[in-house]
N, C-alpha and C positions, 0 to 999 in steps of 0.2 A: 504494500500500500504506500503510495507517495505521501510525503509529509504534508503536502498541500491539501490533502483531503481530510486531515485530522482536525478535530476541534481544537480551539486554542488551549483548553485545559489539558488535552491529550498531548499536544506538542510540548507543553511545559513539563509534563510528567516524563516524557521521553528524553528531553534534554537533561533533566535531573538524573535520570537513570544512567544515561551515557557518561555523565560527569563522574558519578559514583564508581562505575565500572572502570573508567580511565584512571581514577585515583587509586583503585585497588591494585591494578596491574602495573602501574608505572614504576620504573626503577627508582631507587632511593636518590635523593638529591646529592650533588657532588660535594658533600660535607667531608672535610678532612678529619682524621682521627684527632689531631690537635685542636681543631675547632670544636668538635664534639666534646672533648674533655673540658675546654674552657667554658662551654655553655651548660654542661650537665654534671660534671664530676665534683663531688663534695668529699673532702677528707675528714673523717670523724675524729673527734678527740680521742686520744689514747693510741691511735694508730699512726700518727704523724706528729712531727715537731712543728708543723705548720698547718693546723686544722683549719678547715674552711674551704672556700671555693678553690678549685685547682688552678695553679699558675704554672705553666710549663717553663722549664729552663730552656734557654735558646738552643742548646745542642740536642735537646730531647725531641724537638719538633720533627726534624727530618727522619729521625729513628722511628717515630710513630707513623708518619705519613707514607713512608716507603712501601708499606704493605698494600697500599691502594694503587701503586704504579702498575699499569697493566703489563709492562715489560719485565717486571721483577717477579721471580719465583721464590727466591730465598733471600732472607735478611739475616745477616750474621753480625752479632755484636760481641766483640772481645773486650772485656771491661774489667775494671777494678771494682772494689767495694765502694760505697758512698757516692754513687753517681746517679741514683734514682732510677734504677732499672726496673725492679719488680713493681713497686707501687706506682711508678710513672709509666714507662713505656709499655710494659707487659699488661698491666691491669687496664690501662686506657684502651688498648687494642681489644681486649676482651669486652669491655663495656661497650665499645663502638659496635661490635658485631652482635651483641645482645640487643641493643636498643635501636640502632639505625639501619643496619644491614644484616638481618638475622641469618646465621649460617651455623651448621654443626662445627664444633671446635674440639680438638683434643689438646689438653695441656698436660705435659709430662714433667713430673718432678723426679728427683733421684731415687726415692723409695716410696713405698705406700704410706709410711708414717709422715714423710715430707709432704705427700699429696694431701693427707688429712689435715696436717698443720697449716698448709698454705690456704686450703679452702676455709678453714675455721678463722684464721688470723688475717687473711688478706681479701679473699673473695666475698665471704659473707658480710664483713663490715662494709665493703664497697657497695654491695647491693642494697644493704639496709640504709646506707647514708644517702643514696642517690634516688630521688623519686622516680626518675625515668626508668631505672633498672628495676626498682622494687615493683613497678607496675607491670613489667614485662615478664619477670621470672615467675613461673607458676607456683602457687602455694600448695602445700601438701593437703590442705583441708578441702581443696576443690576437686572436682572430678578429674581434672587434668593431672593433678599431682606433680611430681617431678622436681622437687627441690630437696635433694638429699645432700649429704656431705660431699660426695664425689660426682654427682650428676645434677646440673642445673638446666632444667628444660624451659623453653620459651617458644612462643609461636614462631615457626620457621627454622628452628634449630635447637641445639643444646650445647652445653659445655661439659665435657667429660674430663675429669682430673684423674690421672693414673700415675702409678709409680713405675719407674723404668725397670724394676725387677720383676714385673708381672707380664709375661708374654701374652696371656689371655687378655689382660686389660689393654694392651697396645694394639692387638689385632682385631678386636671385636667389632669396630665400627669404621665404615668408610666416611671420611671427612674431607672437606676442602681446605681446612685450616689446621695446621699442626704447630703447636707452640712448645719448643723444647727449652726448658729452663735448667740452668746449671748442669749442662750435659757432660762436663768433664768429670762429674761425680757418678755418672751412670756405670753400671756393670759392663764388662766387656762382652759377656755372653749371657743371654737370658734363657733359662730353661733348656739349654742346648739348641736354641733356635737361631742364635746369631746376635748381631749387634742391635741393641734396642733402638738406636737412632734409625737404622735401616728398616726395622720392623714398623716403627711409627710412621716414617715418611712414605712407606708403601701404601698407607691408608689413603693417600691423596691421588693415587694413580688414575682413577676414573674421572677426575675433575680437571679439565683443561686450564682453568683459571686458579688452580690451587696455590696456596701460599704456605711457606715453611719459615718459621721464625726461630732462630737459634741464638741463645744468649748465655754466656757463661764467664765466670772468672776462671782463668787457667788454674788447673789443679793437678795436672800431670806433666811429666817432663817433656821437653822439646822433642818432637817426633812422635809422641804418644798422645798429645793433647788434641782432642776432637775439635775444640773451638779454634785452636791455632791452625789446624789443617784447613778448616773451612775459611778462616780469615785469609789464608794465603792464596786461595783460589777466588777470592772476592775482589770487588773494586778497590778495597783497602782505603777507605776514607778516614781522614783525620781532621779533627776540629782545629782550624787555624784561627788564631786570634792576633789582633794588631798590637804592636809595641806602643805603649802610651807616649814614648819619647820620639820615635822615628816613624811610626806607622807601619813598619814591616810586619807582615803576617807570617805566623809560624805556629806549629803545634807545640804544646807544652809537653816535652819529653824529658825524662830523667837524664838521658845521655843522647848526644847527637849520633844517629845511626850510621853516619858516614865517617866522622872523625873520632868517635868515641869520647868526645869532650863532655864533661858533666855540665848540665845546664842549670841545675839548682846549686847555687854557690853560697858560701858563708865563711865568716872569719872563725878562727879557733882560739880557745882560751889556752892557758898554760898547760892544761892537761890534754889538749887536743880535741876537746869536746866543742860542738858548735856554739857560737855566740848567737843566741836565738834572735836577737834584734837585728842581726846582720844578714839574715837569710834573704836571698834575692833570686829571681830567675834571670839568667843571662841572655839578653837579646843577641841572636846570632848575627845581626847586621850592625847595629850601632855599638854593641858590646857594653851597653849600660845594664846595671842590675835593676830589675823591676821589683819593687816591693809588692807584697801580696794584697795590699789595699787597692790595687788597680785590677784585681782579678775579676770582679763582677762587671766592671765596664768593659774589660777585654772580652769576657764571655758574651756580653750583649752585642758586641760587634763582630762575633765570630762567624765563620763559614766553613762548611764541610768541603774538603778538597780531596778528590780521588786520585790515587796513584795510577789506577787502571780504569779510566772512565768508560772505556769500550766494553767492560764487563757489565752488561746491563741486567743480566738475569740473576746474578748473585751480587747483592749489594752488601758491602761490609763496612762496619763502623768500629772504630777503636776509641776508647775514652778511659782516662785514668784519674786517680785521686787528686792530681795537681789542679784539675778543673773544679773540684768539689765546691759548690756554691754556698753551702749552708753555714760554714764557719771557716776560719783560718786554719789550714792544716800544714802549710809548708814548714814551719818550725818543728812541728811534731814529726814530720817525715825526715827532716834532717837529723833529729835526735835518734829516731828508729834506725836510720841508716848507719849512723855512727856506732850505735850499740850492737849492731848485728855483724860487724866486720870480723869478729873472731868467733862467731857462732853461725856456721853454715845453715843450720835449721832456721834461725831467725831471719837470715838473709833470704832464704827461699820463700818464707812467708811474706816478707816485704815485697819481693819481686812479684809474687803471685797476687797478693791481696791489695797492695797499694799501687803497684804499677800496672797490673793487669797483663803481665808478660809471663812467658814460660821460663821455667828453670832449666838450664841446660846441664844434663848429667854427663859425667865422663866415666870411662871404664877404669876407674882408679883402683889400684891395689894397695894394701897396707902391709908393711913389713913387721912381722912378729918380733924380730930382733929389736926394733925401735921401741916396741912396747915393753920388752923385758927391761930396758934401761929406765923405764918409768917406775919400776918397783920401789916401794918405800916401806920403812918400818912404821907400823901404827903404834901410837902411844897406849892404846888399849884395844881390845878386840873390836870395839865400836868407837870410832873417834868422836870427839865432842860435837863437831858440826853436823853429825848424822842425826836425823830426827825420826826416821822410821825404817824398819826392816821389812823387806818383801822377799818371798821365797818362790822357787820354781822347782818342779820335779819333771824330769824327762824319762819316758818309759821306753826302754830298749828290750830286745829279745831276752837278754841274759842279765839285765841289771837295771837299777834305777840310778839316775844321776840327779843330784840335788845341788841347788845353788842358792846362796843367801847373799843379798845385796842390801846396802844401806843408801838412803837418799837424804839430802839436806836442801838448803835454800837454793833455788834455781836449778833443782834436779842435779846438783853435784852428787856424784855417785862413788860408792866404795864397794869393792868386792870384799865380802866378809869371809865366806867359806864356800868351797866347792868339795862335795863328797860323793864318791861312787859306792853304791851298795851292790856288790857282786852276788846276786842271787836271783832266783826265778821270780818275776813279777806276779806269777800266779799263786804264790805262797803267801799266807797271812804273815809269816815271820818276816818276809821281805818288807812288807808295808809297815810292820811294827818298827822296823829300823828307820824307815823314813819318818814315821811319826815321832820317834825319839829325836831325830834331827830337828824337826820342826818345833818340838816342845822344849828343847834345850835353851836355857836362858843365856844370853850373851851380855857380858859386862860392858856397859857404857862408860866412857871416860869420866863421867860425872859421878859414877857409883851406882847409877840406876841399872836395872836388869831388863833387857828387852827380848821379846820373841817376835816372830813375824806378824805383822798386822794383816797380811793377806798372802795367800799361796795359790799359784796357778799350777795345776797338774795336767800335763798333756794327755788327752784322751784319744789320740790318733791310733794308738796301739793298745790292745787289751782294754777296750773301753769299759767292759762289764766290771773288771776288777777296779778300774779307776772310779767308776760310779759308786761302787760299794764302799770305797775308801772315803770319798768326799761327802757322800750323802749325810752322815751323822756329824760332819764337821763344817757344814756350810753356815752355821749361825754366827752371830756377831762376836762370839768369844774366840772363834778360830778363823773364820772366813777362808776355808779351803775349798776352791772351786775347780771344776773341770773346765778345760779349755781346748780349743782346736785352732789350727792356723789355716788361713786362706791368703791368697796373694793380695787381694784388695777387698775393701768393704764398699758398700754402696754410697757411703757418705764419709766426710772427713772424720778422723779420729783413729785410735789404735784398737778399740774394742767395741763390740756390739753384742748384746745378749741374744742368744739363740735358743732353740728348743731342743732338748735332749730326747733321745728315744725312750729313756726311762723316766717315769713320772717322778716329779719332785726334785729333779736335778737342775741346778742353775748352770748352764753351759755358756761360756763366753767365747765368741769368735774373735780371733786376733788378726789384724791386718799386718801380716808378716813383712811385706815389702815396706810399708810405712815405718814399722818398727826398726827394720834393718837400716833404712835411710837415716833414722834418728841416731842409731848407734854409731854408724860410720861417720856421721857428722860430728858426734860428740868426741870420737877418737881423734879428730883433727884439732880439737881445742888444745892449745899448747900449755896453758898455765892453769893451776888450781883456781876454781871459782865456779860460777854457774855452768852446768853442763859437763864439767871436767870429770873424767873417769879415773879413779885411783885404784891401784893394784898393790896388795901387800907383798912383802918380800918372799913369801912361800909359794906364790903362784908359779906353776911349772911352765916351761917353754912349750910343752905340748898343749896346754890350755890356750896360750896365746895363738898358736898355730890354728887351733880350731876356731877361736874367736874371729880371726880375720880370714877364715877359710872359704869365703865366698866373694864374688866380684859381680858388680852390676854392669851388664852390657845391653846394647840395643840390637835387637834382631828383627827380621822381617817375618811376619806370620804368613805361612805358605797358603793358608786357606783364604784369608782376607786381604793379603798382600799389603798389610799395614805394618808399620814399625811399632815394636813394643819393647819395654825394658824388662829384663829377666835377671834374676840372680843365678849364677852358676858357681859350682864348687871349684875352688882352686887348691883345695886340700882334701885328703880322703875322708876326713871326719869334720863335723861341724856342730857337735853337741854343745860346745861352750857358747857358740853364737845363738843356737836355739834357746838355751836356758836364759841367756841375757835378753832375748826377745820376750820371753814369758815374763821376766821380771819387770821390764819397762811397761809391758802391757798391764801387768797386775797393778803397778803404781798408778797408771792412767785410770784404771777401773776404780781404784780406791779413792782417787781424788775427784773423779767426775761422776761416778755412779753410786758407790757404796757409802761413802761418808765425806763429801767435799767440805763440810763445815769444819771438821777436825783436821783434815790432811791437805787442804789446798795450800795453806801457807806453812811450808816446812821450816822456813827460817824462824817464824814465831814459835813453832813446836819445839825446835831445837833449843831455843832460849828457855822455854818452860822446863824442859828436861834438865838442863844445866843448872837452872835456878832452884828447882825443887829437889833435884837428885832422886826423882821418882820416875818410874816408867810411865810414859803416856801411851805407849803402844803395846804393852805386854797384855795379850788377850788369851793366854793359855788357860784351859780349864783346870779345875782342881783335880779332876779324875779323867782318865783316858776313856774315850768311846771306842768300843771294840769294832774291829773290821772283820767282816766275814767274806771270805772268797767264795765265789759261786762254785768253784771246783771242790770245795772242802765242806760243803753242807752235809 
């Protein structure tokens, strides 16, 4: 029927219907992510140091808006901490695709606990604080449902939050948008199915306009870091800011990548420490030192500059803590750099966390003979600076090997005693001897008597016997726990609590590579003090050979064709190294899981022992709990 034959009221109704249909099917307006955030995002109190309406930092804008570029498939951000990645770039992108352009999304965190924590602490408060998001995400009380901890449903899409350790969670849904957060902390292989990054990105294969966002602080060595590999194949954009004196634009880098010149400079006092008021950034053109007070105005005039602008499908951004806009940090960074020079472990953390760069490992070997020369007489079985004893038991086919170490302020370490029990680990009498070793009181230089505050027993061999031994000794009076080693954990740290096959057993998984990195870093420290490792004069040369009996090298994985770091033996035995790994892991567990209130400050604890001449760490029970071997019931 021609419109001319319609009555006026019919024509009006038809026009209104056409307009409604057109509005329903029309594409979203060309609103940028940064514009959406400025108009809609509210930061709630308690989740930000700047609550209220969202204000983007200048360098964040392009990082958010790149995901809307039709030529871009991947966005890579190699970053330090304190640059506003999670609450800024990542959450604003999520909010945009919930509210303005609804699509299914997959957000991947390093572990399931990280996924739950991120949802609870970041996503839920954002939705609750923003009316536009609160109106879009379905409520559980409605028939639509769909607002759970790990799944947020909305008309046109959903946000699924998964841990990288769950193959099922990564492969269950096809999505056009994958957001990979802190991917350097992901496991190398998930459930035998391969790289979690590869599994997650395969979810986008059916979408021609798919987007993949990758952001991480480097947490693995050069050559093994996922974020560094992706950054190297990207456009490699850096935030260039103008010098307030000459106008020359340049990135804020710790060192010049071509000349190696340090760009953050300062004067030194008589002890060689930085004079904090003198810290400046050195302009590479006019050579003037720029005070940090100019940082905000420099950031406001900054611009992203790509090293490879022709790489349009993979856009990469690099940002570090030198740009951090929320407070002055240059003096702090100068102090941290100075304090880390004789501590490779601190230096590695500074390079990763502050500079957002990878730590370059070398295949360095240690000379056991050099460690023999470091032997020293102790004034008492346990020196005065030692605050806590930790023990480890390694199970071999024909023996138990026991190690007792002491730790003080700054994790300065002392080898107290190494004992080998030559007997069958399947016999109760063998474990009775190990129990005697753990219950024996050691005389502290102050006169106090100490026993181990925690013990890790390796459960990799004869696990049933180990579980029978530790089960009655797990309480606060003994803290004897089963442990097992893996190369890497899914998140930073030396220890994570796992589940044992026997009910009631607390089993701790040890990141052996991280622990060995720590030990070999400590062995490099030349002078007594924080991190230094002491050896008493009765330690054998064989023990030293075993302690340095491994070397870290980089190899290429034949299956994935990627490079990875592995520890390989350079000596036929390595029990001393394994025992030392267990001791450092046990200390970490004591300080971060079991009783951080008592043991986090070992300097204070040592002072208390020396002042009171009483044991603060002796937890031995008044009576022995019997061990029953499964084979002797």
